[in-house]
C-alpha positions as CSV (number, residue, x, y, z in Angstrom):
1,M,-4.6,-8.1,-22.4
2,K,-4.2,-4.9,-20.5
3,N,-6.8,-3.2,-22.7
4,D,-9.4,-5.8,-21.6
5,Y,-9.6,-4.2,-18.1
6,T,-10.6,-0.7,-17.1
7,E,-8.0,1.8,-15.8
8,S,-9.6,1.5,-12.4
9,Q,-9.3,-2.3,-12.4
10,Q,-5.6,-2.1,-13.4
11,E,-4.9,0.6,-10.7
12,M,-6.6,-1.5,-8.0
13,A,-4.7,-4.6,-9.1
14,S,-1.4,-2.7,-8.7
15,L,-2.4,-1.6,-5.2
16,F,-3.3,-5.1,-4.2
17,K,-0.2,-6.5,-5.7
18,A,1.9,-4.1,-3.7
19,L,0.1,-5.2,-0.5
20,G,0.5,-8.9,-1.5
21,H,3.6,-9.5,0.6
22,P,3.7,-9.8,4.4
23,A,6.8,-7.6,4.6
24,R,5.0,-4.8,2.8
25,M,2.0,-5.2,5.1
26,A,4.4,-4.9,8.1
27,I,5.9,-1.8,6.6
28,M,2.5,-0.2,6.1
29,E,1.4,-1.0,9.6
30,H,4.7,0.3,11.0
31,L,4.4,3.6,9.1
32,L,0.8,3.9,10.2
33,K,1.8,3.4,13.8
34,I,4.7,5.9,13.9
35,N,3.5,8.3,11.1
36,A,6.9,8.6,9.3
37,C,10.3,7.1,9.5
38,I,13.6,6.5,7.7
39,V,14.7,3.2,6.1
40,G,17.0,2.4,9.0
41,D,14.2,2.5,11.5
42,I,12.1,0.1,9.3
43,V,15.1,-2.2,9.0
44,E,15.3,-2.4,12.8
45,E,11.6,-3.4,12.9
46,L,11.8,-6.2,10.3
47,P,13.9,-9.3,10.0
48,L,15.1,-8.2,6.6
49,A,18.3,-6.8,5.2
50,Q,18.4,-3.1,4.3
51,P,18.4,-3.7,0.5
52,T,15.3,-6.0,0.8
53,V,13.5,-3.3,2.8
54,S,14.4,-0.7,0.2
55,Q,13.0,-2.9,-2.5
56,H,9.7,-3.3,-0.7
57,L,9.6,0.4,0.0
58,K,10.1,1.0,-3.8
59,E,7.2,-1.3,-4.6
60,L,4.9,0.5,-2.1
61,K,5.9,3.9,-3.4
62,N,5.5,3.0,-7.0
63,A,2.0,1.8,-6.2
64,G,1.2,5.1,-4.6
65,L,0.7,3.6,-1.1
66,I,3.6,5.5,0.5
67,K,5.5,8.6,-0.2
68,G,9.0,9.7,0.6
69,S,10.9,13.0,1.1
70,I,14.6,13.5,1.2
71,E,16.0,14.7,4.5
72,G,19.7,15.1,4.3
73,N,21.2,11.7,3.3
74,T,18.1,9.8,4.1
75,I,14.6,9.4,2.8
76,C,11.7,9.8,5.3
77,Y,8.7,7.6,4.3
78,C,5.0,8.0,5.3
79,I,1.6,6.7,4.3
80,N,0.2,8.3,1.1
81,E,-3.4,9.1,2.0
82,K,-4.5,9.2,-1.6
83,G,-3.5,5.5,-2.1
84,I,-5.3,4.5,1.1
85,R,-8.4,6.5,0.1
86,K,-8.5,4.6,-3.2
87,L,-8.5,1.3,-1.4
88,S,-11.2,2.5,1.0
89,N,-13.4,3.8,-1.8
90,Y,-13.1,0.5,-3.6
91,F,-14.2,-1.5,-0.7
92,S,-16.9,1.0,0.2
93,G,-18.3,0.4,-3.2
94,F,-18.3,-3.4,-2.6
95,H,-20.0,-2.9,0.8
96,S,-22.7,-0.7,-0.7
97,I,-23.5,-3.2,-3.4
98,L,-23.6,-6.1,-0.9
99,N,-25.9,-4.2,1.4
100,K,-28.3,-3.6,-1.5
101,Q,-28.3,-7.3,-2.5
102,E,-29.4,-8.3,1.0
103,N,-26.9,-11.2,1.0
104,K,-28.8,-13.2,-1.6
105,C,-25.9,-15.4,-2.4
106,C,-25.9,-19.1,-3.4
């Protein structure tokens, strides 16, 4: 089944799946607002336990939407610009096609 879809389609599906949970959206918005932070700061922002936040961070990192660097005993997370750029380019392509079609939908 995976071979039925392009590498790009599979990659975009992975990004969308990672964003498909409200807690992950909240994490992304929080990181965007403050630029970078450690897990403890994110836990204070969300009504979730630390292990749950860590699992959501793992999903976002695996998808390439955030990145983390080790600072002492903690990991500092921030937005991964490359992942966001992929989403932006994907939707820009949709927008370009829709503009050319002059909204000729049923």
